[in-house]
N, C-alpha and C positions, 0 to 999 in steps of 0.2 A: 504493500500500500504506500510505502514511502519512496518508491522509485520515481524519479522525475520524468514522467512519461507524458509527452504532449502528443495528441493525436494529429493525424495528417492535416485536417482542416485548421487546427489551431496553429500548426507550424506555418501553414500558408498565410495565415492572418498576421503572424508575428513578423515574418520576414520583411514585408514592405515598410513596416513601421520603423525598422532599425536600419534603413538603407544607408544612413550616415555613419554607422558604426565602423571604426577602422578595424582591419583584420588583426588578429592576435599575432604578434611578431613570431616569426618562424623559430628563431633560436630559443625564445622564451617558452614557446609551446613545447618544443622538444625537451627542453630542460625540465619543465614541469612533469612530463611523462616519465623521464628518467628518474627523477627524484622519488616518485611514488612507487617505483619498481624496486623492491628490496634486493633484487638480484643484480642490480646495476653496479658495476665496479665504481668505487669512489673516484678513481682517476678519470674515468670517462666523463663524469659529471663536471669535475674541475676543468678538464681540457675543453669541454664544450663552452663553459662559461668564459674561460680565458680567450676563446676564439673570437668572441665579440668584444673588442676592446672598449667600446663605449659602454656596453652593459656591465662589463667587469669593473670599469672605473666607477660607475654609478653605484654598483653594489657595495664597493668598498667605501665610497663616500657616505652612503646611507648607514652602513654598518658602524662607521666611526662617528656618526652624528650624535648630538645630544638627545635626539628623540628616543633612542633605545638605551642610552646611559651606560654603555659598556665601560668598565673601569680600566681597560687596557687598549692600546692601539692595535688595530688589525692591519697588517701591511700588504698582504697579497691574497689572492683568491683561495689557494689551497689552505692557507692559515684560516681564512674566514670560514670555509666549509668545515674544517676540523674543529674550530672553536665554537662556532655558532650552531652547527648541526645542519643537516640537509633540509629539515622542515623550516628552519629559520631562513636559510638561503632561499627556499621557495617563496617564503613570505616577502623577503626583500625584493626579489625579482617581480613579484606580483604588484608590490607597492609602486615600483618604478614604471611598470606597464600602465597602471591606472593613472599615475601622475602624468605620463605622456598623453594618455587619452584626455585627461582634463585640460592640459595645456594646448592640445590641438584644437579643442573647442573653445569658444568664447566663454570664459569663466564667469558666468552671470552670478548674481547674488543667490538665485535659487539653486543653481548647480553647486555652488560652494556650500550652501546650507546642507544639501543632501550628501555631499562628500564628507562634511564634518560629522554627520550622523553615522555614515558608513565607517569612517575611520575610527570614531569612538567605539563602535561595535567591535571592530578588530582589536583595539587595545584592551577593551574590557574582557573580551573572549580570552585573550592571552593571559590577563591577570587572574581570571577565575578557572582557567583550564585545569590546574592541579586538583581543584575540588571535584572535578568530573573525571579525574584520572585520564586526561587527554594531554597529548604533547602540546606545549605552548606554541610552537611554530605552526602546527596543524590548525590549532584553534584560531590563531591570528589570521591565517590565510582564509579560513572558512568565514570568519567575520568580515574580512576585507571584500570577499566576493558575494556576500549575502544579498546586497542590494545593487549588483551590477545591472540588473534590469531597470531599476529606478534611475540610476545614473545615466544609462543609455537613452531612456525615454525622455528624461529631462534635457539632456544635451541635444536631442533631436527636435524636441517640441517645447522650448523654454517658455513661450508665451502661454501655451495651454496649461503648463504646470504651474506657472506663476499664479494664474487664476485659480487653479485647483488647490494650491497650498494656502491660499487666502481664506478658504472655507474651513469650517470646523467639522470634525468627525468624532464620533464617540468611541471608535475602535479602529484598529488597522484593517479589520475585515470590511468595515464600511468604506474606508478609503480605497481598498482594492476594488470594491464593487463600483465605486465611482470611476476608477480608472477603466474598468471594463466597459462601462457605459460610454466613455469617451473614445477609447482606443480599440475596444474589442478584446483586449487582453489586459491583465494586471501585471505589475512589475515582477511578481513571483514567477509567473509563466514565462515572461520575457527573459528573466534571468536564467532560468533553466535552459531555455532555447539557446541563448547566447553561449553559455558554457558548453553546451553540446556542440555548437558550431566550432568553438575553439578547441574541442576535443580534450577538455580538462576532465579530471577524474569524477566519477559518478557521485562520490560523497559530497563534492561541492555543488553539483547540480541539485542534489536532494536538499541541501541547506537553502539554496536559492529558492527552491520551489515551496518549501514547507516551514520557513523560519517564523511565520506568523501563527503556526499551529502549536498548541500547548498540551497535546495529549500525553497522558502519563507514560504511555509505552513508546514515546518517541526515542529514537536513537540518541545516545549521549551527546553527540556533536550537534545535532539539531536542537536538543534541549538547551545546550550551552549557548548557542547563538540566539535562540529565542529569548532567553533571559538577558543576554547582552544587548540585544536590540531594544528591549524595553528599558534597560538601564541607561542606554544612550540617550533616550528621551528624558529619563528621570534626572540625569546629571546636567541637563541643559542643552542638549543637541537634538531637539525634535525635528521630524520631517515637516509636520504641520502644527499650527497652534503656537502660542507663546511659551517660552521656557517657564517651568514652575519651580518653586523653591525645593531644594533637595531635602527629602525626607526618607532616610534609609529604612524607617520602620515600615514603609509601604512595601519594601522589598522582602522583608522577613517572611511575610505570609505566603510568598511564592516558593520558598525554599524548604526543603526537608531539614530536620534538625541536624542531620549528619553533614549536609552541604553547608548549612549556615555556620557551623562551628569553624569550617575551613575558610569562609569568605568574610566573616564578620569584621576581622581586623582591617580589611581593605575598604570597607564601606564608608567610613567617616571621611577619609581623605580622597575618596574616588573622584568627586567633581573637580577638585583642584589639580589632581594628577593628570586626568584626561585632558582638561583644558590647557594645561601647560605643554603637554606633548603635541597636541594639535596645533597650538600656536607656533611651536618650534618647527614643525613640518611646514606650515604655511610660510614662515619667514625664510626658511632655508631652501625650499624646493618649489614653491608656487609663486615666488615674486620675481 
Protein backbone atom coordinates (compact mmCIF):
# COMPACT_ATOMS: atom_id res chain seq x y z
CA UNK A 1 0.00 0.00 0.00
CA UNK A 2 3.00 2.28 0.51
CA UNK A 3 4.53 1.92 -2.98
CA UNK A 4 4.57 5.19 -4.89
CA UNK A 5 2.46 3.91 -7.76
CA UNK A 6 0.98 6.44 -10.17
CA UNK A 7 -1.38 5.07 -12.77
CA UNK A 8 -0.93 5.76 -16.45
CA UNK A 9 -3.51 8.53 -16.68
CA UNK A 10 -2.03 10.28 -13.64
CA UNK A 11 1.47 10.11 -15.15
CA UNK A 12 0.15 11.65 -18.34
CA UNK A 13 -1.42 14.51 -16.38
CA UNK A 14 1.72 15.19 -14.33
CA UNK A 15 4.20 15.36 -17.19
CA UNK A 16 2.90 18.53 -18.96
CA UNK A 17 2.71 20.39 -15.65
CA UNK A 18 6.40 19.95 -14.96
CA UNK A 19 7.77 20.67 -18.42
CA UNK A 20 10.07 23.37 -16.98
CA UNK A 21 11.75 20.96 -14.60
CA UNK A 22 15.46 20.48 -15.41
CA UNK A 23 16.71 16.90 -15.81
CA UNK A 24 18.56 15.32 -12.93
CA UNK A 25 22.33 15.66 -13.61
CA UNK A 26 23.70 12.41 -15.03
CA UNK A 27 26.67 12.16 -12.66
CA UNK A 28 24.51 12.89 -9.61
CA UNK A 29 21.91 10.34 -10.70
CA UNK A 30 24.52 7.63 -11.18
CA UNK A 31 26.15 8.53 -7.87
CA UNK A 32 22.84 8.22 -6.03
CA UNK A 33 22.24 4.76 -7.52
CA UNK A 34 25.77 3.63 -6.59
CA UNK A 35 25.48 4.87 -3.02
CA UNK A 36 22.30 2.91 -2.28
CA UNK A 37 23.84 -0.32 -3.61
CA UNK A 38 25.64 -1.91 -0.65
CA UNK A 39 27.76 -3.97 -3.07
CA UNK A 40 29.28 -0.94 -4.79
CA UNK A 41 33.03 -0.64 -4.06
CA UNK A 42 33.90 2.48 -2.09
CA UNK A 43 36.55 3.47 -4.63
CA UNK A 44 34.04 3.42 -7.49
CA UNK A 45 31.92 6.00 -5.69
CA UNK A 46 34.81 8.33 -4.87
CA UNK A 47 36.21 8.00 -8.40
CA UNK A 48 32.87 8.99 -9.91
CA UNK A 49 32.51 11.96 -7.60
CA UNK A 50 36.03 13.15 -8.38
CA UNK A 51 35.37 12.81 -12.13
CA UNK A 52 33.08 15.84 -11.95
CA UNK A 53 35.40 18.60 -10.73
CA UNK A 54 32.65 21.16 -10.16
CA UNK A 55 30.49 18.73 -8.19
CA UNK A 56 33.46 17.51 -6.14
CA UNK A 57 34.46 21.08 -5.30
CA UNK A 58 30.94 21.98 -4.24
CA UNK A 59 30.61 18.84 -2.10
CA UNK A 60 33.80 19.79 -0.27
CA UNK A 61 32.67 23.38 0.11
CA UNK A 62 29.34 22.31 1.58
CA UNK A 63 30.93 19.64 3.77
CA UNK A 64 33.20 22.30 5.30
CA UNK A 65 30.53 24.97 5.68
CA UNK A 66 29.10 26.16 8.99
CA UNK A 67 25.75 24.65 8.02
CA UNK A 68 26.76 21.19 9.19
CA UNK A 69 29.24 22.30 11.82
CA UNK A 70 31.97 19.70 11.40
CA UNK A 71 34.76 20.28 13.90
CA UNK A 72 37.53 19.35 11.47
CA UNK A 73 38.51 20.32 7.94
CA UNK A 74 37.74 17.93 5.09
CA UNK A 75 40.37 18.24 2.38
CA UNK A 76 39.45 15.83 -0.43
CA UNK A 77 36.65 13.63 -1.71
CA UNK A 78 37.94 10.26 -0.41
CA UNK A 79 38.41 11.89 3.00
CA UNK A 80 34.88 13.31 2.84
CA UNK A 81 33.38 9.95 1.90
CA UNK A 82 35.34 8.14 4.62
CA UNK A 83 34.57 10.64 7.38
CA UNK A 84 31.02 11.61 6.49
CA UNK A 85 29.76 8.27 5.22
CA UNK A 86 28.03 7.51 1.95
CA UNK A 87 24.56 8.52 3.14
CA UNK A 88 25.87 11.95 4.09
CA UNK A 89 27.64 12.27 0.74
CA UNK A 90 24.33 11.42 -0.94
CA UNK A 91 22.66 14.18 1.08
CA UNK A 92 25.31 16.72 0.15
CA UNK A 93 25.01 15.88 -3.53
CA UNK A 94 21.23 16.19 -3.38
CA UNK A 95 21.47 19.54 -1.57
CA UNK A 96 23.67 20.89 -4.34
CA UNK A 97 21.37 19.55 -7.05
CA UNK A 98 18.37 21.26 -5.47
CA UNK A 99 20.40 24.44 -4.95
CA UNK A 100 21.12 24.41 -8.68
CA UNK A 101 17.43 23.87 -9.41
CA UNK A 102 16.49 26.83 -7.20
CA UNK A 103 19.05 29.20 -8.71
CA UNK A 104 18.15 28.22 -12.28
CA UNK A 105 14.64 29.43 -11.54
CA UNK A 106 13.74 32.93 -10.47
CA UNK A 107 13.92 32.60 -6.68
CA UNK A 108 10.59 34.22 -5.88
CA UNK A 109 9.42 34.82 -2.32
CA UNK A 110 7.01 31.90 -2.56
CA UNK A 111 9.69 29.52 -3.87
CA UNK A 112 12.10 30.60 -1.11
CA UNK A 113 9.35 30.05 1.48
CA UNK A 114 8.72 26.52 0.20
CA UNK A 115 12.46 25.80 0.07
CA UNK A 116 12.85 26.90 3.70
CA UNK A 117 10.09 24.51 4.76
CA UNK A 118 11.68 21.71 2.75
CA UNK A 119 15.18 22.34 4.08
CA UNK A 120 13.87 22.58 7.64
CA UNK A 121 12.27 19.17 7.19
CA UNK A 122 15.61 17.72 6.07
CA UNK A 123 17.46 19.19 9.05
CA UNK A 124 14.82 18.05 11.54
CA UNK A 125 14.72 14.57 9.99
CA UNK A 126 18.48 14.37 10.46
CA UNK A 127 18.21 15.55 14.07
CA UNK A 128 15.55 13.02 15.07
CA UNK A 129 16.79 10.11 12.94
CA UNK A 130 18.44 8.26 15.85
CA UNK A 131 15.11 8.19 17.70
CA UNK A 132 13.72 6.15 14.79
CA UNK A 133 16.89 4.04 14.40
CA UNK A 134 17.51 5.55 10.96
CA UNK A 135 20.84 6.69 9.51
CA UNK A 136 21.14 10.47 9.73
CA UNK A 137 22.29 10.84 6.13
CA UNK A 138 19.38 8.78 4.81
CA UNK A 139 16.92 10.77 6.93
CA UNK A 140 18.35 14.08 5.72
CA UNK A 141 18.05 13.10 2.06
CA UNK A 142 14.51 11.79 2.50
CA UNK A 143 13.50 15.05 4.16
CA UNK A 144 15.21 17.06 1.44
CA UNK A 145 13.28 15.22 -1.28
CA UNK A 146 9.90 15.00 0.43
CA UNK A 147 8.53 18.19 -1.17
CA UNK A 148 10.31 18.08 -4.53
CA UNK A 149 6.88 18.01 -6.15
CA UNK A 150 5.89 21.22 -4.37
CA UNK A 151 9.14 22.99 -5.27
CA UNK A 152 8.74 21.98 -8.91
CA UNK A 153 5.12 23.10 -9.16
CA UNK A 154 5.91 26.39 -7.42
CA UNK A 155 8.86 27.02 -9.77
CA UNK A 156 6.69 26.27 -12.80
CA UNK A 157 3.59 28.16 -11.65
CA UNK A 158 4.66 30.87 -9.18
CA UNK A 159 1.64 33.13 -9.69
CA UNK A 160 -0.88 30.35 -9.08
CA UNK A 161 0.97 29.22 -5.97
CA UNK A 162 1.32 32.74 -4.65
CA UNK A 163 -2.47 32.98 -4.73
CA UNK A 164 -2.88 29.47 -3.31
CA UNK A 165 -0.59 30.09 -0.34
CA UNK A 166 -2.43 33.27 0.55
CA UNK A 167 -5.44 31.12 1.41
CA UNK A 168 -5.95 29.34 4.74
CA UNK A 169 -6.26 25.57 5.10
CA UNK A 170 -7.20 23.45 8.07
CA UNK A 171 -4.88 20.58 7.12
CA UNK A 172 -2.29 19.45 4.57
CA UNK A 173 -4.95 17.17 3.10
CA UNK A 174 -7.16 20.18 2.39
CA UNK A 175 -4.20 21.95 0.78
CA UNK A 176 -3.53 18.89 -1.42
CA UNK A 177 -7.18 18.77 -2.43
CA UNK A 178 -6.98 22.38 -3.58
CA UNK A 179 -3.83 21.61 -5.56
CA UNK A 180 -5.70 18.82 -7.33
CA UNK A 181 -8.56 21.15 -8.11
CA UNK A 182 -6.16 23.59 -9.78
CA UNK A 183 -3.51 21.35 -11.35
CA UNK A 184 -5.12 17.90 -11.55
CA UNK A 185 -2.41 16.48 -9.24
CA UNK A 186 -1.14 17.33 -5.78
CA UNK A 187 2.50 17.85 -4.86
CA UNK A 188 2.78 14.36 -3.33
CA UNK A 189 1.84 12.68 -6.62
CA UNK A 190 4.04 15.09 -8.55
CA UNK A 191 6.99 14.39 -6.26
CA UNK A 192 6.71 10.61 -6.62
CA UNK A 193 6.53 11.01 -10.40
CA UNK A 194 9.59 13.29 -10.51
CA UNK A 195 11.72 10.93 -8.45
CA UNK A 196 10.66 8.07 -10.69
CA UNK A 197 11.77 10.05 -13.75
CA UNK A 198 15.07 10.77 -12.01
CA UNK A 199 15.38 7.02 -11.27
CA UNK A 200 16.01 7.62 -7.60
CA UNK A 201 15.41 4.85 -5.03
CA UNK A 202 11.88 3.73 -4.21
CA UNK A 203 12.20 4.69 -0.53
CA UNK A 204 12.40 8.36 -1.54
CA UNK A 205 9.45 8.06 -3.92
CA UNK A 206 7.36 6.57 -1.11
CA UNK A 207 8.29 9.43 1.23
CA UNK A 208 7.33 12.00 -1.42
CA UNK A 209 4.02 10.24 -2.02
CA UNK A 210 2.99 9.57 1.58
CA UNK A 211 4.62 12.15 3.88
CA UNK A 212 1.23 13.66 4.79
CA UNK A 213 -0.14 10.30 5.94
CA UNK A 214 0.14 9.43 9.63
CA UNK A 215 -0.97 5.80 9.86
CA UNK A 216 0.48 3.84 12.77
CA UNK A 217 1.81 1.17 10.42
CA UNK A 218 3.77 3.58 8.23
CA UNK A 219 7.40 2.62 7.56
CA UNK A 220 9.80 4.33 9.94
CA UNK A 221 11.29 6.62 7.30
CA UNK A 222 7.85 7.89 6.25
CA UNK A 223 6.84 8.32 9.91
CA UNK A 224 10.01 10.33 10.59
CA UNK A 225 9.55 12.64 7.60
CA UNK A 226 5.85 13.07 8.41
CA UNK A 227 6.77 14.25 11.90
CA UNK A 228 9.59 16.45 10.59
CA UNK A 229 7.29 18.05 8.02
CA UNK A 230 4.86 19.01 10.77
CA UNK A 231 7.69 20.26 12.97
CA UNK A 232 8.99 22.40 10.09
CA UNK A 233 5.72 24.28 10.25
CA UNK A 234 5.76 24.38 14.05
CA UNK A 235 9.27 25.91 14.26
CA UNK A 236 8.33 28.78 11.97
CA UNK A 237 8.62 27.55 8.38
CA UNK A 238 5.06 26.82 7.19
CA UNK A 239 4.08 26.38 3.56
CA UNK A 240 0.89 28.39 4.05
CA UNK A 241 -0.41 30.56 6.85
CA UNK A 242 1.51 32.74 9.30
CA UNK A 243 4.21 31.27 11.56
CA UNK A 244 2.91 30.42 15.02
CA UNK A 245 4.70 30.67 18.39
CA UNK A 246 6.77 27.58 19.15
CA UNK A 247 5.02 25.28 21.59
CA UNK A 248 6.83 21.93 21.96
CA UNK A 249 4.00 20.59 24.09
CA UNK A 250 1.96 20.32 20.90
CA UNK A 251 4.50 17.84 19.61
CA UNK A 252 4.51 15.57 22.64
CA UNK A 253 1.07 14.13 21.95
CA UNK A 254 2.23 12.86 18.55
CA UNK A 255 5.14 10.84 19.90
CA UNK A 256 5.36 7.57 21.72
CA UNK A 257 6.95 7.68 25.18
CA UNK A 258 9.95 5.78 23.84
CA UNK A 259 10.57 8.23 20.99
CA UNK A 260 9.82 11.24 23.18
CA UNK A 261 12.57 10.29 25.60
CA UNK A 262 15.09 10.39 22.77
CA UNK A 263 13.99 13.68 21.17
CA UNK A 264 12.89 15.79 24.15
CA UNK A 265 16.34 17.33 24.66
CA UNK A 266 16.30 18.68 21.10
CA UNK A 267 12.88 20.31 21.24
CA UNK A 268 13.52 23.47 23.25
CA UNK A 269 16.35 24.77 21.07
CA UNK A 270 14.97 23.39 17.79
CA UNK A 271 13.55 26.64 16.30
CA UNK A 272 16.78 28.58 16.83
CA UNK A 273 18.95 25.70 15.59
CA UNK A 274 16.96 25.25 12.38
CA UNK A 275 16.64 28.99 11.68
CA UNK A 276 20.40 29.47 12.13
CA UNK A 277 21.31 26.67 9.73
CA UNK A 278 18.81 27.81 7.09
CA UNK A 279 20.13 31.37 7.30
CA UNK A 280 23.70 30.08 6.93
CA UNK A 281 22.76 28.18 3.77
CA UNK A 282 20.95 31.19 2.30
CA UNK A 283 23.91 33.48 2.95
CA UNK A 284 26.55 31.10 1.62
CA UNK A 285 24.82 29.30 -1.24
CA UNK A 286 21.78 31.29 -2.42
CA UNK A 287 23.17 34.81 -2.63
